[in-house]
N, C-alpha and C positions, 0 to 999 in steps of 0.2 A: 599816653604815656604807661608804661609800668608801674605801678605804685605800692610800695611795700607800706602796710600803714601796722605801725605796732602801738598795742595799746592795751590794756589788762582789764580794761571794763569793756565788757560785750555789747551792752548797749551802744557806746561810742564808735565800737567797730562796727556797728551795725550803720548808724545814721551814715558816719563818714563815708561809709564804702558804697552806700547807695548814691550819696549823692555826688561822689568821685566818678561812680558807673554811668549814671546821668549824662556827665560832661564828655564821657566817652575813652575815660580810662580803664583802664585794668588791673584789678587792686589784690594786692596778697595780703593775707593777715597773719599777724603774731600776735603771742599775748605776753612775753616776757622777750626780754634780751637774749637770752639762750637760742630762743623759735627765729629771732632776726634774725642772726647772725648765719643760720642754719639757711632760711630761705633766703636771705641776701646772697647767698653763693649760687643760689638752685634757678631762684628766680630773675637774676641779671636787673635790675629794677634801674627805673632811669631817676627814681625820686624818694626817699626814704620819709615818710612824716613818722615822729616817733616821741608817746609820750615819757614825761621823766620819771614821772614816778611809778614804779613797776618792781612785782615782789621777783624775787630771783637774781634778776640782773635790771639793774636802772639801766635810763636811758643815756645818759652821760656814761656810764660804762661800758655800753653796748656801742655807742657812737668813738670811744676809743678804739675799740677793738676792730671794728669796721674800716677804720682810716688806718690803721696798722697792717690791714692784711690787703685792701683794694687796690690793684694795679691802675684804678684812673678813678678819677674822682667822681664822685655821685653825690648830688645835694641831700642835707640831712636838715629839715627843718623838725623842732622839737613841738611836742604839745604840750602844754602846763597852764597850770591855773597859778604857779609864782613865777610874778613877774617884775619884781623886783630888780633895779639894775644889778645887784651881785648874782642876782637865777641867773640873767641875759649873758652875764660874762662868762660865766661858770659853763654854759652852754657853747657859746663859741670857741670857749677853751676845748671843750672836749670832744670838738669836732663837727659841731654843728653851725649851718650857712644862714636860720633864719628863725624865729619865732613866732608862734598862734599860740593866743591866750585860749584857754579853755573857760567858759565853753565856748566852742569853734563858731565864730562868725563869718555863714556860707558865702556872705558876699567877699568875703577879704580871702575868704579861702578860694573863691573862685577864680578872682584877680591873680592872687599867685599864681596859679596853675596856670593861667596864661602867659603870663613871664617866662615860669618854668618850663613848659611848653618850648618857648622860642631858643631858651638855652639847654633843654636836651636834644634839639633841632643842630644846633652848633657843635654842640657834644660829638653827636655821632658823625658829624662832618670830621671834625678834628680825630675821632679815631679810626677814619675811614683812610684819612691822609697820612697819619700816623701807620697805618697797616699796607698803606702805598709805598711808603719812604721804607720801611725794614722789607718788602718784597725788592726795591730798588734796591737797599746799600747790600743784599743778599746776593741780587744777579753784579754788581758790581764787583762784590766779592770774588766773586766765582771767573769774573772776566778777568781779575787783574791775576789769579792764580792757574787760572788754567791757559792750556795752549790752545792757540784757536786753530790747529789745522788737524791735532791729534787728537784730543779731547784730554790728554793726560795734562797730571802739573807740570808748569812751566817751569824754567831755572831758576828766578823769582823765589817762587813756592820751594823747590828743591832745596836750593842752598840754605834755606831757613830750616827744610826740616832734617835736613842734613845736621847743622849746628845743634839742635833741637835733642838730636837722637842722640849724640855723643855727648852731651852733656847730661842725659837721663844714663847713658851707658856705662859714663863715668860714677853717676851717683850709684848705681845697683850693682857696678863693677861684673857687666856683663857683654859679652862679645857682641862685636858690630860691624855686620859683613856690606858693602856695596858692590855690585855689580854695574861696568861700564861696557854697554854694547854699541859696535857701529857695523851699520848696513854695507856688507862687502859690495867692491866696487858701484857706487853709487854714480860716483859721476860718469861712468860707463853705460849706466840703468838710465839717465838722465838722456843722457847725449843718444839713446839709442831709441826711446819711449817716447821720449819730450816730456818736460817739468809736471805737465798735470799728471800724465801718469804715473809722474814720479811722487809725486803729491797724497795719492791714492796707495801707491805701495806703502809710505811712510804710515798711514792711517792704519793699513792692514796689520804692516809689523805691531805698531803700537797695539793694536788690540790680541794679538800673539801675545804677545809680552805680557801684559794686563793677564790677561786667563791664565797663566804660568803661573801667578804668586795667589798663591789662596789665604792668606791671611789679611783680615783688614789694617792690621800696623803697618802691612809689606806698603811701598810706595811707589810706584815706576813713573817717570818722567818724562819729558824731553828735553835734556841736556842741551841740544844743539843741532840746528842743521839736520842728519840724519843719524847722529849719535841719541842716545836713550840712558840712562841710568836707574835703575834699582837701588834705593835701600832697605835692606833685612834687620830690622830689628833683633837684639837677643838670637842671632844665630849663626851656627859655628862656620868654620873654612868650608869644612865636610858637607856640610848641608848648602851653603851660598853656591855651592860648584853644583848640587843637583838642582839647586833651583835654575841657573844658568843654565843646565842642563836641556831642563825644561824648557826653556825659554829658546834655544838655540834649535830644540826641535819643533817647537811650536809654528816657528817662522818657515822652516824647512818643510814641514806638514802643508802649509799655504800652497805649496806648489807654482809660484810667484815667477810665469817665465822671466829669464834674464839670461840672453842669448850667449853675453858677453862673459857669464862664468864657467868656469869648469861643469858645475853642474847643470847648467843650464834655467837654473832657477835661483832666487832672491835668497840671500843665507846672511847669516850674522855672525858675525865674531866679540867673542865677550871677554872681559878680562874682570878677575874678582879680585877684592881686599879686604881679610878678616883680622881683628883685634878691639882688642879692650884699650880702647884710648883713655888717653893720660891727660889729655888737654884740652881743653873746652877750643883752642885754636885748631885743633887737627885734621879739619875738614879737607885746607888744602894736600894734608900727605894723604887721606883718605883718597882724593881724585886722581892726586900724581902716582900710588902705588899702584891704583886700576889700572890707570890710563900706561902706565910704562905691561902690565900683564895684558892690557888689549893689543899693544903692540906686540908684545912675542904669539899671541896668538894669530896674529894676521900677517906675521912674518911667516909663522908654521904653516903658515896654508889653509887661512882661513878658514871659515864656517866650524869654529871649535874656540874651546872654553879656556880660559890659561890661568891657575892660581898666581897670584904675586909671589914672588921668592922672601 
């Protein structure tokens, strides 16, 4: 185990350190509470052996601060010549877990080290399990919010973000823009090249659209099927149209073959809607207006950007 030994007496530190090292433990020494707190942060010990009576900061105060700051539990054993009931209670209340009477009985200390080694092993296992659970939860959250095909955010996450961005725009009185996109003649693409090729096409379109959004605050998500949506916070209609044009150009530049298209390659149509929202329930209005603009873009010949009227 890694043991932090805190005692203001050099002789005590030396004697106890030698004994603990003979038992196979690593020992870090501090001579007061201030040093103990600093060493605790840097050495990450499995156990703290702490004298109670020390200058500058006593053991009880140091223990209280350690208990306040530590993210996981580390046993603290107090070393003291004061063993009255009130002294033991004070130590436990300060954050201590056990008491050893000074001068230290090394037979008792050795037995406690054996017991605490078992506790340290269990603690390490708990930390490993906790880390694995955190990783699993992060992966689960990712799965819940990410579209499995394209790697973009999914509709569930999109709806939440749109609601949040509307609320933020209301608070800050900022313009919010959305861009709704549809892959032109995608059914014919699937009929011609097959669904596997269609899935590959959607992945490429998703990557192209996302590459056109440079700000970390922008979100590109799969809306459903061959439709995608971008949320552009604090973005005017003029700049939203420019972003949409970049998306359109990025997809066109893929030069993905599409024999059923007039251009002979995959293209997208996009509808843009921008406003300063006034109601937190305006998400349906954003989608409705962007969808109508998208319809106009498709009716106007596709491969174009249309701003909502």
